[in-house]
VOLUM-752616 format. One record per atom (N, C-alpha, C, O): residue in one letter; chain; atom name; x, y, z. Coordinates in pm, whole numbers. Atoms other than C-alpha are relative to their C-alpha. Example, Ala and Ser with C-alpha at 12.3 -4.5 7.8 and 13.67 -1.06 7.14 Angstrom:
2
REC_a_A_N_89_-119_0
REC_a_A_CA_1230_-450_780
REC_a_A_C_90_120_0
REC_a_A_O_194_118_66
REC_s_A_N_-82_-119_-6
REC_s_A_CA_1367_-106_714
REC_s_A_C_-77_109_73
REC_s_A_O_-26_220_90
! end
This chain:
205
REC_x_A_N_41_-133_-46
REC_x_A_CA_74_-284_-1354
REC_x_A_C_20_11_151
REC_x_A_O_-12_-81_225
REC_x_A_N_-23_-24_-141
REC_x_A_CA_170_-137_-1019
REC_x_A_C_-133_20_73
REC_x_A_O_-220_95_27
REC_x_A_N_119_-18_-82
REC_x_A_CA_-96_-165_-749
REC_x_A_C_13_129_82
REC_x_A_O_123_174_113
REC_x_A_N_3_-125_-76
REC_x_A_CA_-202_145_-556
REC_x_A_C_-83_-18_126
REC_x_A_O_-198_-60_121
REC_x_A_N_71_0_-129
REC_x_A_CA_-295_160_-188
REC_x_A_C_-7_144_49
REC_x_A_O_95_212_61
REC_x_A_N_19_-132_-58
REC_x_A_CA_-442_481_-51
REC_x_A_C_-23_-19_150
REC_x_A_O_-118_-87_190
REC_x_A_N_6_24_-144
REC_x_A_CA_-385_495_324
REC_x_A_C_-52_122_75
REC_x_A_O_-52_234_24
REC_x_A_N_50_-108_-83
REC_x_A_CA_-532_700_606
REC_x_A_C_-140_43_-36
REC_x_A_O_-174_161_-26
REC_x_A_N_140_-30_33
REC_x_A_CA_-896_676_496
REC_x_A_C_-77_26_130
REC_x_A_O_-67_-51_225
REC_x_A_N_74_-35_-120
REC_x_A_CA_-1124_847_748
REC_x_A_C_-148_31_-26
REC_x_A_O_-222_59_68
REC_x_A_N_139_-33_29
REC_x_A_CA_-1453_907_566
REC_x_A_C_-48_-73_-125
REC_x_A_O_32_-115_-209
REC_x_A_N_61_77_110
REC_x_A_CA_-1693_744_320
REC_x_A_C_25_66_-135
REC_x_A_O_54_-3_-233
REC_x_A_N_-17_-71_127
REC_x_A_CA_-1661_1012_52
REC_x_A_C_136_-30_-64
REC_x_A_O_144_-62_-182
REC_x_A_N_-133_28_52
REC_x_A_CA_-1286_964_16
REC_x_A_C_14_-146_-41
REC_x_A_O_74_-177_-144
REC_x_A_N_-11_143_28
REC_x_A_CA_-1315_586_28
REC_x_A_C_-65_-35_-133
REC_x_A_O_-7_-107_-215
REC_x_A_N_71_31_124
REC_x_A_CA_-1571_570_-252
REC_x_A_C_68_64_-120
REC_x_A_O_75_4_-228
REC_x_A_N_-68_-67_111
REC_x_A_CA_-1383_822_-466
REC_x_A_C_126_-76_-38
REC_x_A_O_152_-98_-156
REC_x_A_N_-124_73_27
REC_x_A_CA_-1054_633_-432
REC_x_A_C_-27_-131_-72
REC_x_A_O_44_-168_-166
REC_x_A_N_32_129_61
REC_x_A_CA_-1214_302_-520
REC_x_A_C_-54_19_-142
REC_x_A_O_-25_-61_-231
REC_x_A_N_57_-27_132
REC_x_A_CA_-1403_452_-814
REC_x_A_C_108_32_-103
REC_x_A_O_95_-3_-220
REC_x_A_N_-103_-44_94
REC_x_A_CA_-1085_595_-967
REC_x_A_C_122_-92_-4
REC_x_A_O_228_-53_-53
REC_x_A_N_-101_101_29
REC_x_A_CA_-876_280_-951
REC_x_A_C_92_-43_111
REC_x_A_O_188_-116_85
REC_x_A_N_-82_49_-110
REC_x_A_CA_-727_229_-606
REC_x_A_C_-24_-150_17
REC_x_A_O_-137_-198_6
REC_x_A_N_12_144_-20
REC_x_A_CA_-657_-139_-542
REC_x_A_C_-27_-35_146
REC_x_A_O_-90_-137_174
REC_x_A_N_17_26_-143
REC_x_A_CA_-655_-116_-162
REC_x_A_C_-13_132_74
REC_x_A_O_42_234_34
REC_x_A_N_15_-116_-87
REC_x_A_CA_-756_127_109
REC_x_A_C_49_-38_139
REC_x_A_O_24_-149_187
REC_x_A_N_-56_26_-131
REC_x_A_CA_-581_156_444
REC_x_A_C_-69_80_110
REC_x_A_O_-95_199_94
REC_x_A_N_63_-61_-116
REC_x_A_CA_-743_230_780
REC_x_A_C_96_-10_118
REC_x_A_O_137_-120_155
REC_x_A_N_-103_-3_-106
REC_x_A_CA_-509_335_1061
REC_x_A_C_-66_-9_137
REC_x_A_O_-147_76_174
REC_x_A_N_56_23_-132
REC_x_A_CA_-595_200_1405
REC_x_A_C_101_28_112
REC_x_A_O_95_-32_219
REC_x_A_N_-99_-44_-98
REC_x_A_CA_-304_362_1588
REC_x_A_C_-43_138_47
REC_x_A_O_-43_233_-32
REC_x_A_N_63_-122_-49
REC_x_A_CA_-446_635_1811
REC_x_A_C_89_123_-4
REC_x_A_O_38_235_1
REC_x_A_N_-90_-115_7
REC_x_A_CA_-137_855_1791
REC_x_A_C_6_62_-140
REC_x_A_O_61_170_-158
REC_x_A_N_-5_-49_138
REC_x_A_CA_-182_898_1415
REC_x_A_C_-105_109_-22
REC_x_A_O_-215_104_33
REC_x_A_N_95_-106_38
REC_x_A_CA_-345_1212_1275
REC_x_A_C_-110_-56_-89
REC_x_A_O_-213_9_-109
REC_x_A_N_97_64_88
REC_x_A_CA_-531_972_1045
REC_x_A_C_-70_-118_68
REC_x_A_O_-127_-205_2
REC_x_A_N_67_107_-75
REC_x_A_CA_-663_746_1318
REC_x_A_C_-149_-1_-31
REC_x_A_O_-213_104_-40
REC_x_A_N_144_16_19
REC_x_A_CA_-1011_609_1253
REC_x_A_C_-49_-104_100
REC_x_A_O_16_-207_121
REC_x_A_N_54_95_-97
REC_x_A_CA_-1227_436_1511
REC_x_A_C_-53_-124_-72
REC_x_A_O_-94_-115_-187
REC_x_A_N_56_121_62
REC_x_A_CA_-1335_76_1443
REC_x_A_C_-146_18_-39
REC_x_A_O_-191_-35_-141
REC_x_A_N_142_-22_28
REC_x_A_CA_-1697_191_1456
REC_x_A_C_-19_74_-133
REC_x_A_O_-101_35_-215
REC_x_A_N_10_-76_125
REC_x_A_CA_-1649_448_1179
REC_x_A_C_56_-81_-117
REC_x_A_O_-2_-80_-226
REC_x_A_N_-59_81_107
REC_x_A_CA_-1423_218_977
REC_x_A_C_-99_-105_-51
REC_x_A_O_-107_-130_-171
REC_x_A_N_97_103_38
REC_x_A_CA_-1693_-48_980
REC_x_A_C_-108_57_-92
REC_x_A_O_-149_-6_-189
REC_x_A_N_100_-66_84
REC_x_A_CA_-1947_196_837
REC_x_A_C_54_26_-141
REC_x_A_O_-17_6_-240
REC_x_A_N_-61_-30_130
REC_x_A_CA_-1707_295_559
REC_x_A_C_18_-128_-81
REC_x_A_O_-16_-133_-199
REC_x_A_N_-31_126_69
REC_x_A_CA_-1604_-61_473
REC_x_A_C_-125_-65_-56
REC_x_A_O_-120_-127_-162
REC_x_A_N_127_57_46
REC_x_A_CA_-1968_-170_440
REC_x_A_C_-41_53_-137
REC_x_A_O_-112_-14_-212
REC_x_A_N_41_-65_125
REC_x_A_CA_-2005_68_145
REC_x_A_C_96_-25_-115
REC_x_A_O_72_21_-227
REC_x_A_N_-102_19_103
REC_x_A_CA_-1698_-49_-49
REC_x_A_C_-37_-110_-97
REC_x_A_O_-112_-202_-65
REC_x_A_N_14_106_100
REC_x_A_CA_-1693_-254_-365
REC_x_A_C_66_-128_52
REC_x_A_O_164_-121_125
REC_x_A_N_-61_127_-44
REC_x_A_CA_-1620_-627_-306
REC_x_A_C_136_-25_-60
REC_x_A_O_208_-115_-15
REC_x_A_N_-130_19_65
REC_x_A_CA_-1317_-594_-531
REC_x_A_C_109_93_52
REC_x_A_O_218_98_-3
REC_x_A_N_-99_-86_-64
REC_x_A_CA_-1139_-341_-309
REC_x_A_C_54_-71_124
REC_x_A_O_-23_-115_209
REC_x_A_N_-61_60_-118
REC_x_A_CA_-893_-483_-57
REC_x_A_C_5_102_113
REC_x_A_O_30_220_92
REC_x_A_N_3_-86_-118
REC_x_A_CA_-916_-344_294
REC_x_A_C_114_-38_94
REC_x_A_O_125_-153_136
REC_x_A_N_-115_23_-87
REC_x_A_CA_-604_-306_507
REC_x_A_C_-16_74_132
REC_x_A_O_-56_190_135
REC_x_A_N_-5_-63_-131
REC_x_A_CA_-585_-238_879
REC_x_A_C_145_23_38
REC_x_A_O_227_-69_30
REC_x_A_N_-138_-35_-36
REC_x_A_CA_-270_-59_995
REC_x_A_C_12_5_152
REC_x_A_O_-62_76_220
REC_x_A_N_-19_12_-144
REC_x_A_CA_-144_-143_1344
REC_x_A_C_145_28_38
REC_x_A_O_237_4_-40
REC_x_A_N_-135_-28_-52
REC_x_A_CA_155_-37_1555
REC_x_A_C_16_-68_136
REC_x_A_O_-39_-22_236
REC_x_A_N_-31_71_-126
REC_x_A_CA_278_-284_1819
REC_x_A_C_-126_-26_81
REC_x_A_O_-129_-5_203
REC_x_A_N_129_26_-65
REC_x_A_CA_-80_-382_1898
REC_x_A_C_-3_-142_58
REC_x_A_O_64_-232_6
REC_x_A_N_17_133_-56
REC_x_A_CA_-178_-678_2117
REC_x_A_C_-68_-91_-102
REC_x_A_O_-159_-48_-174
REC_x_A_N_54_93_99
REC_x_A_CA_-256_-987_1911
REC_x_A_C_-152_-13_9
REC_x_A_O_-221_-13_-93
REC_x_A_N_144_19_-16
REC_x_A_CA_-602_-1029_2058
REC_x_A_C_-79_120_-52
REC_x_A_O_-191_104_-102
REC_x_A_N_67_-119_53
REC_x_A_CA_-692_-672_1965
REC_x_A_C_-1_0_-152
REC_x_A_O_-101_35_-215
REC_x_A_N_-8_8_146
REC_x_A_CA_-572_-719_1608
REC_x_A_C_-102_-100_-52
REC_x_A_O_-172_-72_-149
REC_x_A_N_96_103_42
REC_x_A_CA_-778_-1037_1577
REC_x_A_C_-144_49_11
REC_x_A_O_-228_20_-75
REC_x_A_N_136_-53_-18
REC_x_A_CA_-1085_-861_1711
REC_x_A_C_-35_99_-109
REC_x_A_O_-144_93_-166
REC_x_A_N_23_-99_108
REC_x_A_CA_-1052_-572_1465
REC_x_A_C_-16_-72_-133
REC_x_A_O_-109_-44_-209
REC_x_A_N_-1_67_129
REC_x_A_CA_-976_-804_1174
REC_x_A_C_-129_-78_-25
REC_x_A_O_-183_-76_-135
REC_x_A_N_122_79_13
REC_x_A_CA_-1274_-1029_1240
REC_x_A_C_-123_89_-13
REC_x_A_O_-208_65_-99
REC_x_A_N_118_-86_-3
REC_x_A_CA_-1525_-754_1315
REC_x_A_C_-13_84_-127
REC_x_A_O_-124_111_-173
REC_x_A_N_1_-89_116
REC_x_A_CA_-1425_-540_1016
REC_x_A_C_21_-73_-133
REC_x_A_O_19_-11_-239
REC_x_A_N_-27_79_121
REC_x_A_CA_-1358_-824_769
REC_x_A_C_120_53_-77
REC_x_A_O_113_74_-199
REC_x_A_N_-120_-50_66
REC_x_A_CA_-1009_-698_696
REC_x_A_C_63_-107_-88
REC_x_A_O_65_-225_-52
REC_x_A_N_-71_91_90
REC_x_A_CA_-824_-853_403
REC_x_A_C_149_-5_31
REC_x_A_O_214_-108_17
REC_x_A_N_-144_-17_-18
REC_x_A_CA_-478_-726_496
REC_x_A_C_28_57_138
REC_x_A_O_-42_146_184
REC_x_A_N_-48_-57_-126
REC_x_A_CA_-298_-664_824
REC_x_A_C_138_60_-27
REC_x_A_O_230_-11_-68
REC_x_A_N_-127_-69_24
REC_x_A_CA_-21_-406_795
REC_x_A_C_59_40_134
REC_x_A_O_-1_117_210
REC_x_A_N_-65_-26_-128
REC_x_A_CA_222_-392_1086
REC_x_A_C_110_102_-17
REC_x_A_O_205_83_-93
REC_x_A_N_-83_-118_22
REC_x_A_CA_400_-63_1121
REC_x_A_C_92_31_117
REC_x_A_O_147_141_126
REC_x_A_N_-82_-25_-118
REC_x_A_CA_592_-104_1446
REC_x_A_C_122_-90_4
REC_x_A_O_191_-109_-96
REC_x_A_N_-118_85_-21
REC_x_A_CA_858_-335_1590
REC_x_A_C_-38_-147_6
REC_x_A_O_28_-226_75
REC_x_A_N_50_136_-5
REC_x_A_CA_665_-657_1532
REC_x_A_C_104_-100_-50
REC_x_A_O_174_-74_-148
REC_x_A_N_-99_103_32
REC_x_A_CA_879_-972_1518
REC_x_A_C_-50_-92_-110
REC_x_A_O_-168_-91_-143
REC_x_A_N_44_99_98
REC_x_A_CA_876_-1243_1251
REC_x_A_C_-105_-96_55
REC_x_A_O_-200_-131_-15
REC_x_A_N_95_94_-59
REC_x_A_CA_692_-1476_1490
REC_x_A_C_-136_66_22
REC_x_A_O_-240_2_7
REC_x_A_N_125_-75_-17
REC_x_A_CA_432_-1207_1564
REC_x_A_C_-75_4_-133
REC_x_A_O_-195_-24_-138
REC_x_A_N_63_-8_132
REC_x_A_CA_364_-1162_1192
REC_x_A_C_-50_-137_-47
REC_x_A_O_-158_-149_-105
REC_x_A_N_36_136_43
REC_x_A_CA_357_-1538_1129
REC_x_A_C_-126_-47_69
REC_x_A_O_-201_-126_11
REC_x_A_N_119_38_-74
REC_x_A_CA_86_-1577_1393
REC_x_A_C_-127_28_-80
REC_x_A_O_-225_-47_-69
REC_x_A_N_119_-40_75
REC_x_A_CA_-160_-1402_1156
REC_x_A_C_-2_-53_-143
REC_x_A_O_-106_-49_-209
REC_x_A_N_-14_35_141
REC_x_A_CA_-35_-1540_825
REC_x_A_C_-95_-108_-51
REC_x_A_O_-139_-98_-166
REC_x_A_N_88_102_56
REC_x_A_CA_-252_-1851_796
REC_x_A_C_-137_53_-44
REC_x_A_O_-199_-1_-135
REC_x_A_N_135_-49_26
REC_x_A_CA_-570_-1644_792
REC_x_A_C_-3_132_-77
REC_x_A_O_-96_157_-154
REC_x_A_N_2_-132_61
REC_x_A_CA_-473_-1296_673
REC_x_A_C_126_25_-84
REC_x_A_O_230_-36_-62
REC_x_A_N_-117_-46_74
REC_x_A_CA_-243_-1134_419
REC_x_A_C_71_103_88
REC_x_A_O_10_199_135
REC_x_A_N_-75_-86_-92
REC_x_A_CA_31_-967_620
REC_x_A_C_105_81_-76
REC_x_A_O_178_28_-159
REC_x_A_N_-103_-90_51
REC_x_A_CA_245_-667_524
REC_x_A_C_80_51_119
REC_x_A_O_24_95_219
REC_x_A_N_-86_-55_-106
REC_x_A_CA_543_-569_739
REC_x_A_C_72_122_-53
REC_x_A_O_129_120_-162
REC_x_A_N_-65_-125_38
REC_x_A_CA_678_-216_727
REC_x_A_C_140_8_59
REC_x_A_O_163_-30_174
REC_x_A_N_-138_-21_-42
REC_x_A_CA_1049_-137_747
REC_x_A_C_38_146_-27
REC_x_A_O_-18_210_-116
REC_x_A_N_-40_-140_10
REC_x_A_CA_1224_199_789
REC_x_A_C_151_9_-22
REC_x_A_O_225_43_70
REC_x_A_N_-144_-3_25
REC_x_A_CA_1565_182_621
REC_x_A_C_53_142_-7
REC_x_A_O_-15_235_-50
REC_x_A_N_-67_-130_14
REC_x_A_CA_1811_469_645
REC_x_A_C_118_-14_-95
REC_x_A_O_112_30_-210
REC_x_A_N_-117_19_86
REC_x_A_CA_2154_376_513
REC_x_A_C_3_-139_-63
REC_x_A_O_59_-158_-171
REC_x_A_N_-3_137_49
REC_x_A_CA_2098_3_469
REC_x_A_C_-136_-65_20
REC_x_A_O_-222_-11_89
REC_x_A_N_127_72_-10
REC_x_A_CA_1816_-249_436
REC_x_A_C_6_-97_118
REC_x_A_O_100_-175_128
REC_x_A_N_1_96_-111
REC_x_A_CA_1723_-439_754
REC_x_A_C_-20_-142_-53
REC_x_A_O_-56_-161_-169
REC_x_A_N_15_139_41
REC_x_A_CA_1711_-818_745
REC_x_A_C_-148_-34_-9
REC_x_A_O_-213_-61_92
REC_x_A_N_143_24_21
REC_x_A_CA_1367_-874_595
REC_x_A_C_-33_-147_-20
REC_x_A_O_-150_-186_-11
REC_x_A_N_27_138_42
REC_x_A_CA_1407_-1242_505
REC_x_A_C_-57_-90_108
REC_x_A_O_-125_-187_74
REC_x_A_N_69_83_-100
REC_x_A_CA_1304_-1389_842
REC_x_A_C_-152_20_2
REC_x_A_O_-225_-60_61
REC_x_A_N_144_-29_0
REC_x_A_CA_962_-1232_781
REC_x_A_C_-69_-72_-115
REC_x_A_O_-46_-40_-232
REC_x_A_N_77_74_100
REC_x_A_CA_732_-1474_600
REC_x_A_C_-134_72_-18
REC_x_A_O_-237_31_35
REC_x_A_N_117_-85_20
REC_x_A_CA_486_-1208_483
REC_x_A_C_-29_14_-149
REC_x_A_O_55_-17_-233
REC_x_A_N_38_-16_140
REC_x_A_CA_299_-1128_163
REC_x_A_C_77_111_-69
REC_x_A_O_103_103_-189
REC_x_A_N_-75_-111_60
REC_x_A_CA_489_-803_109
REC_x_A_C_75_77_109
REC_x_A_O_36_77_226
REC_x_A_N_-78_-87_-88
REC_x_A_CA_749_-574_264
REC_x_A_C_-18_144_-46
REC_x_A_O_4_175_-163
REC_x_A_N_23_-140_32
REC_x_A_CA_669_-205_277
REC_x_A_C_116_84_56
REC_x_A_O_158_66_171
REC_x_A_N_-112_-86_-42
REC_x_A_CA_946_55_293
REC_x_A_C_-48_144_10
REC_x_A_O_-103_200_-84
REC_x_A_N_52_-133_-29
REC_x_A_CA_870_389_450
REC_x_A_C_106_80_75
REC_x_A_O_211_28_112
REC_x_A_N_-83_-89_-80
REC_x_A_CA_1029_685_627
REC_x_A_C_-62_13_138
REC_x_A_O_-184_26_150
REC_x_A_N_52_-10_-136
REC_x_A_CA_997_705_1005
REC_x_A_C_-74_133_22
REC_x_A_O_-39_237_-33
REC_x_A_N_82_-117_-30
REC_x_A_CA_739_946_1141
REC_x_A_C_87_115_53
REC_x_A_O_67_231_15
REC_x_A_N_-86_-104_-57
REC_x_A_CA_1008_1133_1337
REC_x_A_C_81_72_-108
REC_x_A_O_103_192_-99
REC_x_A_N_-76_-61_110
REC_x_A_CA_1209_1190_1019
REC_x_A_C_-90_85_-90
REC_x_A_O_-47_187_-144
REC_x_A_N_93_-77_81
REC_x_A_CA_901_1308_832
REC_x_A_C_-24_138_61
REC_x_A_O_-45_236_-10
REC_x_A_N_19_-128_-68
REC_x_A_CA_861_1580_1094
REC_x_A_C_117_95_-25
REC_x_A_O_106_216_-7
REC_x_A_N_-118_-79_32
REC_x_A_CA_1210_1697_993
REC_x_A_C_14_22_-151
REC_x_A_O_120_58_-201
REC_x_A_N_7_-18_146
REC_x_A_CA_1106_1715_625
REC_x_A_C_85_-100_-78
REC_x_A_O_118_-77_-194
REC_x_A_N_-68_110_72
REC_x_A_CA_1293_1393_539
REC_x_A_C_-107_-101_-39
REC_x_A_O_-125_-204_25
REC_x_A_N_121_76_33
REC_x_A_CA_994_1249_360
REC_x_A_C_23_-118_-92
REC_x_A_O_-56_-213_-92
REC_x_A_N_-25_108_96
REC_x_A_CA_1149_1025_94
REC_x_A_C_128_-76_36
REC_x_A_O_219_-22_100
REC_x_A_N_-118_82_-23
REC_x_A_CA_1401_743_112
REC_x_A_C_115_46_-88
REC_x_A_O_94_95_-199
REC_x_A_N_-117_-43_76
REC_x_A_CA_1756_817_-2
REC_x_A_C_19_-85_-125
REC_x_A_O_-23_-201_-130
REC_x_A_N_-20_71_127
REC_x_A_CA_1860_720_-354
REC_x_A_C_76_-130_16
REC_x_A_O_44_-229_-51
REC_x_A_N_-77_122_-21
REC_x_A_CA_2113_465_-229
REC_x_A_C_-89_-111_57
REC_x_A_O_-76_-228_21
REC_x_A_N_93_97_-58
REC_x_A_CA_1842_296_-26
REC_x_A_C_-99_-50_-105
REC_x_A_O_-130_-169_-110
REC_x_A_N_93_39_107
REC_x_A_CA_1602_297_-320
REC_x_A_C_64_-101_-95
REC_x_A_O_-2_-195_-140
REC_x_A_N_-71_94_86
REC_x_A_CA_1864_122_-531
REC_x_A_C_9_-137_65
REC_x_A_O_-7_-240_-1
REC_x_A_N_-9_128_-73
REC_x_A_CA_1909_-145_-262
REC_x_A_C_-136_-68_7
REC_x_A_O_-145_-191_0
REC_x_A_N_136_57_-1
REC_x_A_CA_1532_-193_-242
REC_x_A_C_-30_-64_-135
REC_x_A_O_-87_-173_-141
REC_x_A_N_23_53_135
REC_x_A_CA_1517_-243_-617
REC_x_A_C_67_-135_-20
REC_x_A_O_17_-220_-94
REC_x_A_N_-77_122_19
REC_x_A_CA_1774_-521_-589
REC_x_A_C_-46_-116_88
REC_x_A_O_10_-226_80
REC_x_A_N_50_107_-86
REC_x_A_CA_1579_-724_-331
REC_x_A_C_-64_-110_-85
REC_x_A_O_-138_-81_-179
REC_x_A_N_53_115_74
REC_x_A_CA_1492_-1072_-457
REC_x_A_C_-95_-81_88
REC_x_A_O_-75_-92_209
REC_x_A_N_87_94_-68
REC_x_A_CA_1208_-1302_-363
REC_x_A_C_-104_59_93
REC_x_A_O_-169_-15_167
REC_x_A_N_99_-66_-85
REC_x_A_CA_988_-1047_-188
REC_x_A_C_-79_102_-82
REC_x_A_O_-22_173_-165
REC_x_A_N_80_-106_60
REC_x_A_CA_699_-831_-306
REC_x_A_C_28_129_77
REC_x_A_O_26_131_200
REC_x_A_N_-40_-127_-59
REC_x_A_CA_794_-468_-244
REC_x_A_C_-111_104_-17
REC_x_A_O_-165_122_-125
REC_x_A_N_91_-113_4
REC_x_A_CA_561_-183_-155
REC_x_A_C_81_124_38
REC_x_A_O_146_127_142
REC_x_A_N_-77_-122_-24
REC_x_A_CA_713_163_-177
REC_x_A_C_-90_108_57
REC_x_A_O_-199_134_7
REC_x_A_N_73_-109_-64
REC_x_A_CA_599_444_51
REC_x_A_C_100_107_41
REC_x_A_O_219_96_11
REC_x_A_N_-89_-105_-47
REC_x_A_CA_739_759_206
REC_x_A_C_11_117_-95
REC_x_A_O_92_116_-188
REC_x_A_N_-9_-124_78
REC_x_A_CA_677_1101_56
REC_x_A_C_-43_-9_-145
REC_x_A_O_-3_74_-226
REC_x_A_N_46_12_139
REC_x_A_CA_508_981_-262
REC_x_A_C_-105_106_-31
REC_x_A_O_-192_136_52
REC_x_A_N_95_-101_47
REC_x_A_CA_316_1243_-460
REC_x_A_C_-27_-25_-149
REC_x_A_O_43_-105_-211
REC_x_A_N_20_12_145
REC_x_A_CA_170_1271_-810
REC_x_A_C_121_47_-81
REC_x_A_O_143_1_-193
REC_x_A_N_-115_-53_73
REC_x_A_CA_486_1461_-906
REC_x_A_C_120_-95_-3
REC_x_A_O_199_-91_-98
REC_x_A_N_-118_87_-2
REC_x_A_CA_739_1193_-807
REC_x_A_C_-28_-148_-14
REC_x_A_O_65_-227_-26
REC_x_A_N_31_142_-3
REC_x_A_CA_553_863_-817
REC_x_A_C_48_-74_-125
REC_x_A_O_95_-187_-116
REC_x_A_N_-44_67_124
REC_x_A_CA_633_785_-1182
REC_x_A_C_149_-29_2
REC_x_A_O_192_-140_-29
REC_x_A_N_-145_16_-2
REC_x_A_CA_1005_838_-1141
REC_x_A_C_43_-104_103
REC_x_A_O_133_-183_77
REC_x_A_N_-37_95_-105
REC_x_A_CA_1020_639_-817
REC_x_A_C_-39_-144_-37
REC_x_A_O_32_-238_-5
REC_x_A_N_39_133_46
REC_x_A_CA_830_347_-967
REC_x_A_C_100_-53_-102
REC_x_A_O_140_-169_-97
REC_x_A_N_-98_41_101
REC_x_A_CA_1070_338_-1261
REC_x_A_C_135_-33_64
REC_x_A_O_209_-118_14
REC_x_A_N_-127_22_-68
REC_x_A_CA_1364_350_-1021
REC_x_A_C_1_-130_80
REC_x_A_O_101_-201_84
REC_x_A_N_5_112_-94
REC_x_A_CA_1247_78_-781
REC_x_A_C_-71_-124_-57
REC_x_A_O_-41_-237_-18
REC_x_A_N_81_108_57
REC_x_A_CA_1001_-132_-986
REC_x_A_C_-72_-80_110
REC_x_A_O_-56_-202_118
REC_x_A_N_67_68_-110
REC_x_A_CA_783_-212_-682
REC_x_A_C_-125_-75_-45
REC_x_A_O_-177_-53_-154
REC_x_A_N_128_68_22
REC_x_A_CA_484_-443_-663
REC_x_A_C_-115_99_14
REC_x_A_O_-214_94_-59
REC_x_A_N_106_-96_-29
REC_x_A_CA_278_-155_-523
REC_x_A_C_58_127_61
REC_x_A_O_173_129_104
REC_x_A_N_-36_-125_-68
REC_x_A_CA_291_201_-392
REC_x_A_C_-109_32_102
REC_x_A_O_-225_-5_85
REC_x_A_N_90_-32_-111
REC_x_A_CA_132_334_-73
REC_x_A_C_12_149_29
REC_x_A_O_121_198_55
REC_x_A_N_-4_-144_-18
REC_x_A_CA_35_699_-30
REC_x_A_C_-106_46_100
REC_x_A_O_-214_-13_109
REC_x_A_N_97_-63_-91
REC_x_A_CA_-136_912_235
REC_x_A_C_10_152_-15
REC_x_A_O_-74_214_-79
REC_x_A_N_-11_-147_-4
REC_x_A_CA_-11_1269_284
REC_x_A_C_15_61_-138
REC_x_A_O_-26_176_-160
REC_x_A_N_-25_-54_134
REC_x_A_CA_86_1311_-82
REC_x_A_C_-125_26_-83
REC_x_A_O_-117_83_-191
REC_x_A_N_125_-23_74
REC_x_A_CA_-280_1316_-188
REC_x_A_C_-107_60_92
REC_x_A_O_-226_34_78
REC_x_A_N_92_-55_-99
REC_x_A_CA_-433_1513_99
REC_x_A_C_-9_153_-1
REC_x_A_O_85_223_-40
REC_x_A_N_19_-142_-30
REC_x_A_CA_-576_1855_171
REC_x_A_C_58_28_139
REC_x_A_O_126_128_161
REC_x_A_N_-56_0_-136
REC_x_A_CA_-491_1792_538
REC_x_A_C_-9_-145_48
REC_x_A_O_-80_-225_-13
REC_x_A_N_-2_140_-43
REC_x_A_CA_-429_1472_739
REC_x_A_C_-139_-61_16
REC_x_A_O_-221_-14_96
REC_x_A_N_128_69_-7
REC_x_A_CA_-722_1237_685
REC_x_A_C_-103_43_-101
REC_x_A_O_-206_-22_-116
REC_x_A_N_93_-46_103
REC_x_A_CA_-892_1436_409
REC_x_A_C_71_1_-135
REC_x_A_O_168_75_-154
REC_x_A_N_-65_14_129
REC_x_A_CA_-804_1342_51
REC_x_A_C_-44_110_-98
REC_x_A_O_-152_168_-87
REC_x_A_N_24_-97_108
REC_x_A_CA_-783_1575_-250
REC_x_A_C_-34_-78_-127
REC_x_A_O_48_-155_-175
REC_x_A_N_45_80_114
REC_x_A_CA_-981_1436_-544
REC_x_A_C_89_16_-122
REC_x_A_O_119_-82_-191
REC_x_A_N_-87_-24_115
REC_x_A_CA_-762_1595_-807
REC_x_A_C_132_-74_15
REC_x_A_O_180_-136_-79
REC_x_A_N_-127_67_-25
REC_x_A_CA_-444_1460_-647
REC_x_A_C_-16_-152_-4
REC_x_A_O_72_-223_-53
REC_x_A_N_27_145_5
REC_x_A_CA_-599_1113_-604
REC_x_A_C_-3_-48_-145
REC_x_A_O_63_-146_-180
REC_x_A_N_13_40_141
REC_x_A_CA_-691_1092_-973
REC_x_A_C_135_4_-70
REC_x_A_O_170_-87_-144
REC_x_A_N_-129_-16_66
REC_x_A_CA_-352_1219_-1085
REC_x_A_C_100_-105_49
REC_x_A_O_176_-160_-30
REC_x_A_N_-92_98_-57
REC_x_A_CA_-159_990_-849
REC_x_A_C_-26_-139_-58
REC_x_A_O_66_-206_-103
REC_x_A_N_34_134_51
REC_x_A_CA_-344_675_-956
REC_x_A_C_30_-10_-149
REC_x_A_O_84_-111_-195
REC_x_A_N_-25_1_144
REC_x_A_CA_-323_765_-1323
REC_x_A_C_149_-14_-31
REC_x_A_O_188_-95_-115
REC_x_A_N_-145_3_26
REC_x_A_CA_53_825_-1312
REC_x_A_C_64_-129_52
REC_x_A_O_155_-182_-11
REC_x_A_N_-55_125_-54
REC_x_A_CA_125_523_-1093
REC_x_A_C_-30_-117_-91
REC_x_A_O_56_-201_-116
REC_x_A_N_40_111_87
REC_x_A_CA_-67_289_-1321
REC_x_A_C_72_7_-135
REC_x_A_O_101_-96_-196
REC_x_A_N_-64_-16_129
REC_x_A_CA_96_433_-1631
REC_x_A_C_152_-21_5
REC_x_A_O_215_-50_-96
REC_x_A_N_-146_1_-12
REC_x_A_CA_450_427_-1495
REC_x_A_C_63_-134_-35
REC_x_A_O_173_-139_-91
REC_x_A_N_-56_133_25
REC_x_A_CA_501_51_-1524
REC_x_A_C_13_-29_-148
REC_x_A_O_59_-137_-186
! end
């Protein structure tokens, strides 16, 4: 069964609803330029209320190592997701203690992911491209992602309840990651869309 990560959590109500209806992981964005940024203080309050069987991911963009370690320790993060230009050595620094996900932004071809010794590789569309309504990865890229061997794949970028089933069948990923596709507005989730997304993602495999 495909795992589901709901990203951009900013409030307790959404966090509890997502976990109740089958999300495997919740993502908290600690990049201040994001519309879904959440402060460590608020994130800590939310995380305290979560079930022990929900994985908690912190999303960082080119953050200083010492800051990442401070957040991870204080918030008891299970997963560190790096969404910037972090190097293989940067990611490896955290691997002994935390599960690390590295995000890649392919356009025409897949970047060299194999130097990264991480738990999973996440494929997404760049923020700048999303602003131009290029929200999903091209079909040729999706086919290349499907053919990757030896790495757990997380698919992101423009996922919605309407397209998640087809994209899962096309790529056969380990997991899917969604934020805007299940929102009323950035940072506020839509309960109906959450339920439908999780139901269709879990059934697609």
